[in-house]
mmCIF file as Biopython writes it, N, C-alpha, C and O atoms, coordinates in Angstrom:
data_model
#
loop_
_atom_site.group_PDB
_atom_site.id
_atom_site.type_symbol
_atom_site.label_atom_id
_atom_site.label_alt_id
_atom_site.label_comp_id
_atom_site.label_asym_id
_atom_site.label_entity_id
_atom_site.label_seq_id
_atom_site.pdbx_PDB_ins_code
_atom_site.Cartn_x
_atom_site.Cartn_y
_atom_site.Cartn_z
_atom_site.occupancy
_atom_site.B_iso_or_equiv
_atom_site.auth_seq_id
_atom_site.auth_asym_id
_atom_site.pdbx_PDB_model_num
ATOM 1   N N  . UNK A ? 1  ? 60.783 -15.016 218.011 1.0 0.0 1  A 1 
ATOM 2   C CA . UNK A ? 1  ? 60.360 -14.511 216.843 1.0 0.0 1  A 1 
ATOM 3   C C  . UNK A ? 1  ? 58.838 -15.074 216.918 1.0 0.0 1  A 1 
ATOM 4   O O  . UNK A ? 1  ? 58.339 -15.309 215.817 1.0 0.0 1  A 1 
ATOM 5   N N  . UNK A ? 2  ? 58.209 -15.268 217.806 1.0 0.0 2  A 1 
ATOM 6   C CA . UNK A ? 2  ? 57.249 -15.937 217.759 1.0 0.0 2  A 1 
ATOM 7   C C  . UNK A ? 2  ? 56.211 -14.160 217.219 1.0 0.0 2  A 1 
ATOM 8   O O  . UNK A ? 2  ? 55.882 -13.959 216.050 1.0 0.0 2  A 1 
ATOM 9   N N  . UNK A ? 3  ? 55.938 -13.271 218.237 1.0 0.0 3  A 1 
ATOM 10  C CA . UNK A ? 3  ? 55.673 -12.092 217.793 1.0 0.0 3  A 1 
ATOM 11  C C  . UNK A ? 3  ? 55.838 -11.605 216.373 1.0 0.0 3  A 1 
ATOM 12  O O  . UNK A ? 3  ? 54.956 -11.210 215.611 1.0 0.0 3  A 1 
ATOM 13  N N  . UNK A ? 4  ? 56.730 -11.678 216.230 1.0 0.0 4  A 1 
ATOM 14  C CA . UNK A ? 4  ? 56.998 -11.505 214.382 1.0 0.0 4  A 1 
ATOM 15  C C  . UNK A ? 4  ? 56.280 -12.320 213.371 1.0 0.0 4  A 1 
ATOM 16  O O  . UNK A ? 4  ? 55.648 -11.775 212.466 1.0 0.0 4  A 1 
ATOM 17  N N  . UNK A ? 5  ? 56.359 -13.681 213.501 1.0 0.0 5  A 1 
ATOM 18  C CA . UNK A ? 5  ? 54.939 -14.502 213.121 1.0 0.0 5  A 1 
ATOM 19  C C  . UNK A ? 5  ? 53.872 -14.267 213.205 1.0 0.0 5  A 1 
ATOM 20  O O  . UNK A ? 5  ? 53.206 -14.341 212.172 1.0 0.0 5  A 1 
ATOM 21  N N  . UNK A ? 6  ? 53.186 -13.859 214.518 1.0 0.0 6  A 1 
ATOM 22  C CA . UNK A ? 6  ? 51.625 -13.262 214.267 1.0 0.0 6  A 1 
ATOM 23  C C  . UNK A ? 6  ? 51.704 -12.050 213.807 1.0 0.0 6  A 1 
ATOM 24  O O  . UNK A ? 6  ? 51.069 -12.026 212.752 1.0 0.0 6  A 1 
ATOM 25  N N  . UNK A ? 7  ? 52.052 -11.252 213.988 1.0 0.0 7  A 1 
ATOM 26  C CA . UNK A ? 7  ? 52.306 -9.678  213.416 1.0 0.0 7  A 1 
ATOM 27  C C  . UNK A ? 7  ? 52.201 -9.895  211.796 1.0 0.0 7  A 1 
ATOM 28  O O  . UNK A ? 7  ? 51.243 -9.416  211.190 1.0 0.0 7  A 1 
ATOM 29  N N  . UNK A ? 8  ? 53.243 -10.652 211.102 1.0 0.0 8  A 1 
ATOM 30  C CA . UNK A ? 8  ? 53.184 -10.920 210.116 1.0 0.0 8  A 1 
ATOM 31  C C  . UNK A ? 8  ? 52.302 -11.301 209.087 1.0 0.0 8  A 1 
ATOM 32  O O  . UNK A ? 8  ? 52.130 -10.909 207.932 1.0 0.0 8  A 1 
ATOM 33  N N  . UNK A ? 9  ? 51.748 -12.224 209.846 1.0 0.0 9  A 1 
ATOM 34  C CA . UNK A ? 9  ? 50.325 -13.057 209.139 1.0 0.0 9  A 1 
ATOM 35  C C  . UNK A ? 9  ? 49.450 -12.038 209.698 1.0 0.0 9  A 1 
ATOM 36  O O  . UNK A ? 9  ? 48.482 -12.180 208.952 1.0 0.0 9  A 1 
ATOM 37  N N  . UNK A ? 10 ? 49.139 -11.130 210.484 1.0 0.0 10 A 1 
ATOM 38  C CA . UNK A ? 10 ? 47.770 -10.261 210.343 1.0 0.0 10 A 1 
ATOM 39  C C  . UNK A ? 10 ? 48.355 -9.207  209.320 1.0 0.0 10 A 1 
ATOM 40  O O  . UNK A ? 10 ? 47.553 -8.964  208.418 1.0 0.0 10 A 1 
ATOM 41  N N  . UNK A ? 11 ? 49.145 -8.754  209.263 1.0 0.0 11 A 1 
ATOM 42  C CA . UNK A ? 11 ? 49.496 -7.641  208.729 1.0 0.0 11 A 1 
ATOM 43  C C  . UNK A ? 11 ? 48.889 -8.209  206.824 1.0 0.0 11 A 1 
ATOM 44  O O  . UNK A ? 11 ? 48.220 -7.605  205.986 1.0 0.0 11 A 1 
ATOM 45  N N  . UNK A ? 12 ? 49.531 -9.585  206.813 1.0 0.0 12 A 1 
ATOM 46  C CA . UNK A ? 12 ? 49.533 -10.157 205.329 1.0 0.0 12 A 1 
ATOM 47  C C  . UNK A ? 12 ? 47.931 -10.103 205.117 1.0 0.0 12 A 1 
ATOM 48  O O  . UNK A ? 12 ? 47.635 -9.450  204.116 1.0 0.0 12 A 1 
ATOM 49  N N  . UNK A ? 13 ? 46.639 -10.726 205.943 1.0 0.0 13 A 1 
ATOM 50  C CA . UNK A ? 13 ? 45.784 -11.041 205.869 1.0 0.0 13 A 1 
ATOM 51  C C  . UNK A ? 13 ? 44.868 -9.526  206.221 1.0 0.0 13 A 1 
ATOM 52  O O  . UNK A ? 13 ? 43.638 -9.550  206.171 1.0 0.0 13 A 1 
ATOM 53  N N  . UNK A ? 14 ? 45.544 -8.378  206.537 1.0 0.0 14 A 1 
ATOM 54  C CA . UNK A ? 14 ? 44.986 -7.231  206.702 1.0 0.0 14 A 1 
ATOM 55  C C  . UNK A ? 14 ? 44.898 -6.690  205.412 1.0 0.0 14 A 1 
ATOM 56  O O  . UNK A ? 14 ? 43.918 -6.112  204.944 1.0 0.0 14 A 1 
ATOM 57  N N  . UNK A ? 15 ? 46.048 -6.920  204.821 1.0 0.0 15 A 1 
ATOM 58  C CA . UNK A ? 15 ? 46.041 -6.555  203.392 1.0 0.0 15 A 1 
ATOM 59  C C  . UNK A ? 15 ? 45.557 -7.227  202.122 1.0 0.0 15 A 1 
ATOM 60  O O  . UNK A ? 15 ? 45.639 -6.872  200.947 1.0 0.0 15 A 1 
ATOM 61  N N  . UNK A ? 16 ? 44.908 -8.545  202.825 1.0 0.0 16 A 1 
ATOM 62  C CA . UNK A ? 16 ? 44.394 -9.369  201.694 1.0 0.0 16 A 1 
ATOM 63  C C  . UNK A ? 16 ? 45.023 -10.063 200.625 1.0 0.0 16 A 1 
ATOM 64  O O  . UNK A ? 16 ? 44.659 -10.479 199.525 1.0 0.0 16 A 1 
ATOM 65  N N  . UNK A ? 17 ? 46.145 -10.062 201.323 1.0 0.0 17 A 1 
ATOM 66  C CA . UNK A ? 17 ? 47.416 -10.858 200.328 1.0 0.0 17 A 1 
ATOM 67  C C  . UNK A ? 17 ? 47.577 -12.287 200.448 1.0 0.0 17 A 1 
ATOM 68  O O  . UNK A ? 17 ? 47.498 -12.757 201.583 1.0 0.0 17 A 1 
ATOM 69  N N  . UNK A ? 18 ? 47.772 -12.991 199.560 1.0 0.0 18 A 1 
ATOM 70  C CA . UNK A ? 18 ? 48.199 -14.232 199.716 1.0 0.0 18 A 1 
ATOM 71  C C  . UNK A ? 18 ? 49.529 -14.438 199.884 1.0 0.0 18 A 1 
ATOM 72  O O  . UNK A ? 18 ? 50.209 -13.590 199.306 1.0 0.0 18 A 1 
ATOM 73  N N  . UNK A ? 19 ? 50.289 -15.472 200.618 1.0 0.0 19 A 1 
ATOM 74  C CA . UNK A ? 19 ? 51.623 -15.800 200.702 1.0 0.0 19 A 1 
ATOM 75  C C  . UNK A ? 19 ? 52.675 -15.469 199.413 1.0 0.0 19 A 1 
ATOM 76  O O  . UNK A ? 19 ? 53.758 -14.886 199.399 1.0 0.0 19 A 1 
ATOM 77  N N  . UNK A ? 20 ? 51.966 -16.028 198.460 1.0 0.0 20 A 1 
ATOM 78  C CA . UNK A ? 20 ? 52.653 -15.945 197.047 1.0 0.0 20 A 1 
ATOM 79  C C  . UNK A ? 20 ? 52.427 -14.500 196.638 1.0 0.0 20 A 1 
ATOM 80  O O  . UNK A ? 20 ? 53.416 -13.923 196.186 1.0 0.0 20 A 1 
ATOM 81  N N  . UNK A ? 21 ? 51.456 -13.918 196.709 1.0 0.0 21 A 1 
ATOM 82  C CA . UNK A ? 21 ? 51.521 -12.047 196.571 1.0 0.0 21 A 1 
ATOM 83  C C  . UNK A ? 21 ? 52.484 -11.685 197.385 1.0 0.0 21 A 1 
ATOM 84  O O  . UNK A ? 21 ? 53.455 -11.181 196.820 1.0 0.0 21 A 1 
ATOM 85  N N  . UNK A ? 22 ? 52.540 -11.787 198.652 1.0 0.0 22 A 1 
ATOM 86  C CA . UNK A ? 22 ? 53.533 -11.012 199.374 1.0 0.0 22 A 1 
ATOM 87  C C  . UNK A ? 22 ? 54.719 -11.464 199.280 1.0 0.0 22 A 1 
ATOM 88  O O  . UNK A ? 22 ? 55.559 -10.645 199.653 1.0 0.0 22 A 1 
ATOM 89  N N  . UNK A ? 23 ? 55.107 -12.397 198.946 1.0 0.0 23 A 1 
ATOM 90  C CA . UNK A ? 23 ? 56.560 -12.825 198.608 1.0 0.0 23 A 1 
ATOM 91  C C  . UNK A ? 23 ? 56.882 -12.655 197.211 1.0 0.0 23 A 1 
ATOM 92  O O  . UNK A ? 23 ? 58.060 -12.959 197.022 1.0 0.0 23 A 1 
ATOM 93  N N  . UNK A ? 24 ? 56.104 -12.169 195.831 1.0 0.0 24 A 1 
ATOM 94  C CA . UNK A ? 24 ? 56.623 -11.649 194.909 1.0 0.0 24 A 1 
ATOM 95  C C  . UNK A ? 24 ? 56.993 -10.059 195.111 1.0 0.0 24 A 1 
ATOM 96  O O  . UNK A ? 24 ? 58.013 -9.448  194.790 1.0 0.0 24 A 1 
ATOM 97  N N  . UNK A ? 25 ? 55.914 -9.659  195.694 1.0 0.0 25 A 1 
ATOM 98  C CA . UNK A ? 25 ? 56.152 -8.017  196.310 1.0 0.0 25 A 1 
ATOM 99  C C  . UNK A ? 25 ? 57.204 -7.998  197.075 1.0 0.0 25 A 1 
ATOM 100 O O  . UNK A ? 25 ? 57.468 -6.797  197.019 1.0 0.0 25 A 1 
ATOM 101 N N  . UNK A ? 26 ? 58.017 -8.470  197.766 1.0 0.0 26 A 1 
ATOM 102 C CA . UNK A ? 26 ? 59.188 -8.630  198.652 1.0 0.0 26 A 1 
ATOM 103 C C  . UNK A ? 26 ? 60.010 -9.208  198.272 1.0 0.0 26 A 1 
ATOM 104 O O  . UNK A ? 26 ? 61.067 -8.906  198.827 1.0 0.0 26 A 1 
ATOM 105 N N  . UNK A ? 27 ? 60.118 -10.193 197.314 1.0 0.0 27 A 1 
ATOM 106 C CA . UNK A ? 27 ? 61.220 -10.759 196.765 1.0 0.0 27 A 1 
ATOM 107 C C  . UNK A ? 27 ? 61.485 -11.609 197.391 1.0 0.0 27 A 1 
ATOM 108 O O  . UNK A ? 27 ? 62.657 -11.644 197.766 1.0 0.0 27 A 1 
ATOM 109 N N  . UNK A ? 28 ? 60.667 -12.597 197.779 1.0 0.0 28 A 1 
ATOM 110 C CA . UNK A ? 28 ? 60.783 -13.863 198.613 1.0 0.0 28 A 1 
ATOM 111 C C  . UNK A ? 28 ? 60.435 -14.914 197.877 1.0 0.0 28 A 1 
ATOM 112 O O  . UNK A ? 28 ? 60.179 -14.633 196.706 1.0 0.0 28 A 1 
ATOM 113 N N  . UNK A ? 29 ? 60.299 -16.519 198.310 1.0 0.0 29 A 1 
ATOM 114 C CA . UNK A ? 29 ? 59.458 -17.073 197.978 1.0 0.0 29 A 1 
ATOM 115 C C  . UNK A ? 29 ? 58.372 -17.303 199.013 1.0 0.0 29 A 1 
ATOM 116 O O  . UNK A ? 29 ? 58.389 -17.173 200.236 1.0 0.0 29 A 1 
ATOM 117 N N  . UNK A ? 30 ? 57.622 -17.604 198.345 1.0 0.0 30 A 1 
ATOM 118 C CA . UNK A ? 30 ? 55.939 -17.975 199.436 1.0 0.0 30 A 1 
ATOM 119 C C  . UNK A ? 30 ? 56.410 -18.816 200.458 1.0 0.0 30 A 1 
ATOM 120 O O  . UNK A ? 30 ? 56.149 -18.507 201.621 1.0 0.0 30 A 1 
ATOM 121 N N  . UNK A ? 31 ? 57.177 -20.008 200.173 1.0 0.0 31 A 1 
ATOM 122 C CA . UNK A ? 31 ? 57.396 -20.754 201.083 1.0 0.0 31 A 1 
ATOM 123 C C  . UNK A ? 31 ? 58.295 -19.633 202.372 1.0 0.0 31 A 1 
ATOM 124 O O  . UNK A ? 31 ? 57.628 -19.295 203.350 1.0 0.0 31 A 1 
ATOM 125 N N  . UNK A ? 32 ? 59.123 -19.355 202.310 1.0 0.0 32 A 1 
ATOM 126 C CA . UNK A ? 32 ? 59.910 -18.026 203.015 1.0 0.0 32 A 1 
ATOM 127 C C  . UNK A ? 32 ? 58.709 -17.575 203.924 1.0 0.0 32 A 1 
ATOM 128 O O  . UNK A ? 32 ? 58.761 -17.785 205.135 1.0 0.0 32 A 1 
ATOM 129 N N  . UNK A ? 33 ? 57.485 -16.874 203.270 1.0 0.0 33 A 1 
ATOM 130 C CA . UNK A ? 33 ? 56.938 -16.448 203.932 1.0 0.0 33 A 1 
ATOM 131 C C  . UNK A ? 33 ? 55.838 -16.919 204.988 1.0 0.0 33 A 1 
ATOM 132 O O  . UNK A ? 33 ? 55.324 -16.401 205.980 1.0 0.0 33 A 1 
ATOM 133 N N  . UNK A ? 34 ? 55.639 -18.853 203.932 1.0 0.0 34 A 1 
ATOM 134 C CA . UNK A ? 34 ? 54.895 -19.288 205.217 1.0 0.0 34 A 1 
ATOM 135 C C  . UNK A ? 34 ? 55.800 -19.674 206.442 1.0 0.0 34 A 1 
ATOM 136 O O  . UNK A ? 34 ? 55.411 -19.602 207.607 1.0 0.0 34 A 1 
ATOM 137 N N  . UNK A ? 35 ? 56.946 -20.058 206.088 1.0 0.0 35 A 1 
ATOM 138 C CA . UNK A ? 35 ? 58.246 -20.544 207.056 1.0 0.0 35 A 1 
ATOM 139 C C  . UNK A ? 35 ? 58.284 -19.273 208.431 1.0 0.0 35 A 1 
ATOM 140 O O  . UNK A ? 35 ? 58.551 -19.528 209.605 1.0 0.0 35 A 1 
ATOM 141 N N  . UNK A ? 36 ? 57.982 -18.077 207.933 1.0 0.0 36 A 1 
ATOM 142 C CA . UNK A ? 36 ? 58.615 -17.554 208.971 1.0 0.0 36 A 1 
ATOM 143 C C  . UNK A ? 36 ? 56.804 -17.077 209.644 1.0 0.0 36 A 1 
ATOM 144 O O  . UNK A ? 36 ? 56.654 -16.704 210.808 1.0 0.0 36 A 1 
ATOM 145 N N  . UNK A ? 37 ? 55.822 -17.177 208.817 1.0 0.0 37 A 1 
ATOM 146 C CA . UNK A ? 37 ? 54.263 -17.036 209.580 1.0 0.0 37 A 1 
ATOM 147 C C  . UNK A ? 37 ? 54.108 -18.346 210.852 1.0 0.0 37 A 1 
ATOM 148 O O  . UNK A ? 37 ? 53.554 -18.294 211.950 1.0 0.0 37 A 1 
ATOM 149 N N  . UNK A ? 38 ? 54.682 -19.233 210.321 1.0 0.0 38 A 1 
ATOM 150 C CA . UNK A ? 38 ? 54.896 -20.645 211.094 1.0 0.0 38 A 1 
ATOM 151 C C  . UNK A ? 38 ? 56.052 -20.438 212.443 1.0 0.0 38 A 1 
ATOM 152 O O  . UNK A ? 38 ? 56.053 -21.179 213.426 1.0 0.0 38 A 1 
ATOM 153 N N  . UNK A ? 39 ? 56.774 -19.556 212.291 1.0 0.0 39 A 1 
ATOM 154 C CA . UNK A ? 39 ? 57.937 -19.102 213.344 1.0 0.0 39 A 1 
ATOM 155 C C  . UNK A ? 39 ? 59.088 -20.566 213.174 1.0 0.0 39 A 1 
ATOM 156 O O  . UNK A ? 39 ? 59.797 -21.006 214.080 1.0 0.0 39 A 1 
ATOM 157 N N  . UNK A ? 40 ? 58.980 -21.192 211.523 1.0 0.0 40 A 1 
ATOM 158 C CA . UNK A ? 40 ? 59.916 -22.269 211.576 1.0 0.0 40 A 1 
ATOM 159 C C  . UNK A ? 40 ? 61.086 -21.849 210.634 1.0 0.0 40 A 1 
ATOM 160 O O  . UNK A ? 40 ? 61.902 -22.557 210.044 1.0 0.0 40 A 1 
ATOM 161 N N  . UNK A ? 41 ? 60.920 -20.368 210.664 1.0 0.0 41 A 1 
ATOM 162 C CA . UNK A ? 41 ? 62.629 -19.989 209.862 1.0 0.0 41 A 1 
ATOM 163 C C  . UNK A ? 41 ? 63.167 -18.541 210.069 1.0 0.0 41 A 1 
ATOM 164 O O  . UNK A ? 41 ? 62.510 -17.600 209.623 1.0 0.0 41 A 1 
ATOM 165 N N  . UNK A ? 42 ? 64.305 -18.335 210.712 1.0 0.0 42 A 1 
ATOM 166 C CA . UNK A ? 42 ? 64.873 -17.201 210.979 1.0 0.0 42 A 1 
ATOM 167 C C  . UNK A ? 42 ? 64.960 -16.213 209.786 1.0 0.0 42 A 1 
ATOM 168 O O  . UNK A ? 42 ? 65.415 -16.522 208.685 1.0 0.0 42 A 1 
ATOM 169 N N  . UNK A ? 43 ? 64.478 -14.994 210.120 1.0 0.0 43 A 1 
ATOM 170 C CA . UNK A ? 43 ? 64.334 -13.978 208.978 1.0 0.0 43 A 1 
ATOM 171 C C  . UNK A ? 43 ? 65.492 -13.031 208.983 1.0 0.0 43 A 1 
ATOM 172 O O  . UNK A ? 43 ? 65.834 -12.486 210.033 1.0 0.0 43 A 1 
ATOM 173 N N  . UNK A ? 44 ? 66.156 -12.799 207.767 1.0 0.0 44 A 1 
ATOM 174 C CA . UNK A ? 44 ? 67.525 -11.635 207.438 1.0 0.0 44 A 1 
ATOM 175 C C  . UNK A ? 44 ? 66.920 -10.513 208.046 1.0 0.0 44 A 1 
ATOM 176 O O  . UNK A ? 44 ? 65.695 -10.442 208.150 1.0 0.0 44 A 1 
ATOM 177 N N  . UNK A ? 45 ? 67.529 -9.804  208.376 1.0 0.0 45 A 1 
ATOM 178 C CA . UNK A ? 45 ? 67.146 -8.201  208.864 1.0 0.0 45 A 1 
ATOM 179 C C  . UNK A ? 45 ? 66.958 -7.669  207.683 1.0 0.0 45 A 1 
ATOM 180 O O  . UNK A ? 45 ? 66.150 -6.741  207.666 1.0 0.0 45 A 1 
ATOM 181 N N  . UNK A ? 46 ? 67.599 -8.050  206.383 1.0 0.0 46 A 1 
ATOM 182 C CA . UNK A ? 46 ? 67.035 -7.330  205.001 1.0 0.0 46 A 1 
ATOM 183 C C  . UNK A ? 46 ? 65.359 -7.363  204.847 1.0 0.0 46 A 1 
ATOM 184 O O  . UNK A ? 46 ? 64.631 -6.413  204.558 1.0 0.0 46 A 1 
ATOM 185 N N  . UNK A ? 47 ? 65.022 -8.589  205.095 1.0 0.0 47 A 1 
ATOM 186 C CA . UNK A ? 47 ? 63.742 -9.440  204.562 1.0 0.0 47 A 1 
ATOM 187 C C  . UNK A ? 47 ? 62.792 -8.370  205.865 1.0 0.0 47 A 1 
ATOM 188 O O  . UNK A ? 47 ? 61.727 -7.838  205.550 1.0 0.0 47 A 1 
ATOM 189 N N  . UNK A ? 48 ? 63.376 -8.215  207.223 1.0 0.0 48 A 1 
ATOM 190 C CA . UNK A ? 48 ? 62.398 -7.295  207.912 1.0 0.0 48 A 1 
ATOM 191 C C  . UNK A ? 48 ? 62.403 -6.122  207.867 1.0 0.0 48 A 1 
ATOM 192 O O  . UNK A ? 48 ? 61.590 -5.534  208.579 1.0 0.0 48 A 1 
ATOM 193 N N  . UNK A ? 49 ? 63.156 -5.485  207.167 1.0 0.0 49 A 1 
ATOM 194 C CA . UNK A ? 49 ? 63.284 -4.079  206.719 1.0 0.0 49 A 1 
ATOM 195 C C  . UNK A ? 49 ? 62.559 -4.037  205.448 1.0 0.0 49 A 1 
ATOM 196 O O  . UNK A ? 49 ? 62.144 -2.926  205.120 1.0 0.0 49 A 1 
ATOM 197 N N  . UNK A ? 50 ? 62.327 -5.001  204.683 1.0 0.0 50 A 1 
ATOM 198 C CA . UNK A ? 50 ? 61.491 -4.731  203.612 1.0 0.0 50 A 1 
ATOM 199 C C  . UNK A ? 50 ? 60.033 -4.756  203.796 1.0 0.0 50 A 1 
ATOM 200 O O  . UNK A ? 50 ? 59.120 -3.996  203.471 1.0 0.0 50 A 1 
ATOM 201 N N  . UNK A ? 51 ? 60.128 -6.159  204.582 1.0 0.0 51 A 1 
ATOM 202 C CA . UNK A ? 51 ? 58.121 -6.041  205.046 1.0 0.0 51 A 1 
ATOM 203 C C  . UNK A ? 51 ? 57.733 -4.886  205.707 1.0 0.0 51 A 1 
ATOM 204 O O  . UNK A ? 51 ? 56.591 -4.465  205.526 1.0 0.0 51 A 1 
ATOM 205 N N  . UNK A ? 52 ? 58.768 -4.102  206.704 1.0 0.0 52 A 1 
ATOM 206 C CA . UNK A ? 52 ? 58.590 -3.558  207.879 1.0 0.0 52 A 1 
ATOM 207 C C  . UNK A ? 52 ? 58.059 -1.960  206.639 1.0 0.0 52 A 1 
ATOM 208 O O  . UNK A ? 52 ? 57.089 -1.262  206.935 1.0 0.0 52 A 1 
ATOM 209 N N  . UNK A ? 53 ? 58.825 -1.716  205.484 1.0 0.0 53 A 1 
ATOM 210 C CA . UNK A ? 53 ? 58.530 -0.797  204.264 1.0 0.0 53 A 1 
ATOM 211 C C  . UNK A ? 53 ? 57.437 -0.913  203.458 1.0 0.0 53 A 1 
ATOM 212 O O  . UNK A ? 53 ? 56.798 0.062   203.062 1.0 0.0 53 A 1 
ATOM 213 N N  . UNK A ? 54 ? 57.124 -2.304  203.130 1.0 0.0 54 A 1 
ATOM 214 C CA . UNK A ? 54 ? 55.830 -2.610  202.205 1.0 0.0 54 A 1 
ATOM 215 C C  . UNK A ? 54 ? 54.734 -2.080  203.627 1.0 0.0 54 A 1 
ATOM 216 O O  . UNK A ? 54 ? 54.141 -1.012  203.475 1.0 0.0 54 A 1 
ATOM 217 N N  . UNK A ? 55 ? 54.596 -2.593  204.495 1.0 0.0 55 A 1 
ATOM 218 C CA . UNK A ? 55 ? 53.758 -2.661  205.314 1.0 0.0 55 A 1 
ATOM 219 C C  . UNK A ? 55 ? 53.621 -1.208  205.943 1.0 0.0 55 A 1 
ATOM 220 O O  . UNK A ? 55 ? 52.632 -0.997  206.645 1.0 0.0 55 A 1 
ATOM 221 N N  . UNK A ? 56 ? 54.428 -0.324  205.765 1.0 0.0 56 A 1 
ATOM 222 C CA . UNK A ? 56 ? 54.553 0.992   206.246 1.0 0.0 56 A 1 
ATOM 223 C C  . UNK A ? 56 ? 54.362 1.008   208.014 1.0 0.0 56 A 1 
ATOM 224 O O  . UNK A ? 56 ? 53.496 1.695   208.557 1.0 0.0 56 A 1 
ATOM 225 N N  . UNK A ? 57 ? 55.301 0.154   208.752 1.0 0.0 57 A 1 
ATOM 226 C CA . UNK A ? 57 ? 55.121 -0.063  209.885 1.0 0.0 57 A 1 
ATOM 227 C C  . UNK A ? 57 ? 56.903 -0.599  210.479 1.0 0.0 57 A 1 
ATOM 228 O O  . UNK A ? 57 ? 57.807 -1.207  209.905 1.0 0.0 57 A 1 
ATOM 229 N N  . UNK A ? 58 ? 56.775 -0.022  211.838 1.0 0.0 58 A 1 
ATOM 230 C CA . UNK A ? 58 ? 58.476 0.253   212.191 1.0 0.0 58 A 1 
ATOM 231 C C  . UNK A ? 58 ? 58.565 -1.468  212.112 1.0 0.0 58 A 1 
ATOM 232 O O  . UNK A ? 58 ? 57.662 -2.281  211.913 1.0 0.0 58 A 1 
ATOM 233 N N  . UNK A ? 59 ? 60.124 -1.689  212.367 1.0 0.0 59 A 1 
ATOM 234 C CA . UNK A ? 59 ? 60.658 -3.017  212.141 1.0 0.0 59 A 1 
ATOM 235 C C  . UNK A ? 59 ? 60.586 -3.542  213.706 1.0 0.0 59 A 1 
ATOM 236 O O  . UNK A ? 59 ? 60.494 -4.723  214.041 1.0 0.0 59 A 1 
ATOM 237 N N  . UNK A ? 60 ? 60.644 -2.498  214.516 1.0 0.0 60 A 1 
ATOM 238 C CA . UNK A ? 60 ? 60.200 -3.011  216.070 1.0 0.0 60 A 1 
ATOM 239 C C  . UNK A ? 60 ? 58.831 -3.323  216.066 1.0 0.0 60 A 1 
ATOM 240 O O  . UNK A ? 60 ? 58.644 -4.435  216.559 1.0 0.0 60 A 1 
ATOM 241 N N  . UNK A ? 61 ? 57.888 -2.809  215.726 1.0 0.0 61 A 1 
ATOM 242 C CA . UNK A ? 61 ? 56.584 -3.485  215.806 1.0 0.0 61 A 1 
ATOM 243 C C  . UNK A ? 61 ? 56.325 -4.632  215.096 1.0 0.0 61 A 1 
ATOM 244 O O  . UNK A ? 61 ? 55.433 -5.398  215.463 1.0 0.0 61 A 1 
ATOM 245 N N  . UNK A ? 62 ? 57.004 -4.846  214.114 1.0 0.0 62 A 1 
ATOM 246 C CA . UNK A ? 62 ? 56.885 -6.159  213.370 1.0 0.0 62 A 1 
ATOM 247 C C  . UNK A ? 62 ? 57.474 -7.737  214.409 1.0 0.0 62 A 1 
ATOM 248 O O  . UNK A ? 62 ? 57.005 -8.874  214.464 1.0 0.0 62 A 1 
ATOM 249 N N  . UNK A ? 63 ? 58.774 -7.036  215.162 1.0 0.0 63 A 1 
ATOM 250 C CA . UNK A ? 63 ? 59.820 -7.699  215.719 1.0 0.0 63 A 1 
ATOM 251 C C  . UNK A ? 63 ? 59.106 -7.982  217.188 1.0 0.0 63 A 1 
ATOM 252 O O  . UNK A ? 63 ? 59.527 -8.807  217.998 1.0 0.0 63 A 1 
ATOM 253 N N  . UNK A ? 64 ? 57.637 -6.917  217.422 1.0 0.0 64 A 1 
ATOM 254 C CA . UNK A ? 64 ? 57.430 -7.418  218.854 1.0 0.0 64 A 1 
ATOM 255 C C  . UNK A ? 64 ? 57.662 -6.554  220.349 1.0 0.0 64 A 1 
ATOM 256 O O  . UNK A ? 64 ? 57.222 -6.645  221.495 1.0 0.0 64 A 1 
ATOM 257 N N  . UNK A ? 65 ? 58.690 -5.608  219.557 1.0 0.0 65 A 1 
ATOM 258 C CA . UNK A ? 65 ? 59.250 -4.773  220.796 1.0 0.0 65 A 1 
ATOM 259 C C  . UNK A ? 65 ? 58.795 -3.594  221.232 1.0 0.0 65 A 1 
ATOM 260 O O  . UNK A ? 65 ? 59.235 -2.970  222.197 1.0 0.0 65 A 1 
ATOM 261 N N  . UNK A ? 66 ? 57.537 -3.151  220.222 1.0 0.0 66 A 1 
ATOM 262 C CA . UNK A ? 66 ? 56.351 -1.931  220.702 1.0 0.0 66 A 1 
ATOM 263 C C  . UNK A ? 66 ? 55.319 -2.357  219.989 1.0 0.0 66 A 1 
ATOM 264 O O  . UNK A ? 66 ? 55.303 -3.142  219.041 1.0 0.0 66 A 1 
ATOM 265 N N  . UNK A ? 67 ? 54.162 -1.586  220.695 1.0 0.0 67 A 1 
ATOM 266 C CA . UNK A ? 67 ? 52.818 -2.218  220.665 1.0 0.0 67 A 1 
ATOM 267 C C  . UNK A ? 67 ? 52.236 -1.494  219.102 1.0 0.0 67 A 1 
ATOM 268 O O  . UNK A ? 67 ? 51.442 -1.884  218.246 1.0 0.0 67 A 1 
ATOM 269 N N  . UNK A ? 68 ? 53.124 -0.206  219.272 1.0 0.0 68 A 1 
ATOM 270 C CA . UNK A ? 68 ? 52.149 0.721   217.965 1.0 0.0 68 A 1 
ATOM 271 C C  . UNK A ? 68 ? 52.776 0.392   216.886 1.0 0.0 68 A 1 
ATOM 272 O O  . UNK A ? 68 ? 53.877 -0.153  216.799 1.0 0.0 68 A 1 
ATOM 273 N N  . UNK A ? 69 ? 51.668 0.917   215.578 1.0 0.0 69 A 1 
ATOM 274 C CA . UNK A ? 69 ? 52.249 0.556   214.264 1.0 0.0 69 A 1 
ATOM 275 C C  . UNK A ? 69 ? 53.438 1.483   214.056 1.0 0.0 69 A 1 
ATOM 276 O O  . UNK A ? 69 ? 54.054 1.039   213.088 1.0 0.0 69 A 1 
ATOM 277 N N  . UNK A ? 70 ? 54.039 2.578   214.534 1.0 0.0 70 A 1 
ATOM 278 C CA . UNK A ? 70 ? 55.000 2.988   214.020 1.0 0.0 70 A 1 
ATOM 279 C C  . UNK A ? 70 ? 55.582 3.580   215.167 1.0 0.0 70 A 1 
ATOM 280 O O  . UNK A ? 70 ? 56.665 4.158   215.081 1.0 0.0 70 A 1 
#
């Protein structure tokens, strides 16, 4: 999930959001966002889906399975 951590942080930074702001927007705590970005916690599928929808990218991109956004 290292690729997920990197891509999540990149997308959040590109959007100009704090971890707290992103957490509120996708329904998780800022601590969860921070743990995911530091590769310290496993992400549930529902959260991957919500993040992919929010950032308008594919879940495959977030997970590092493809290099293109969609």
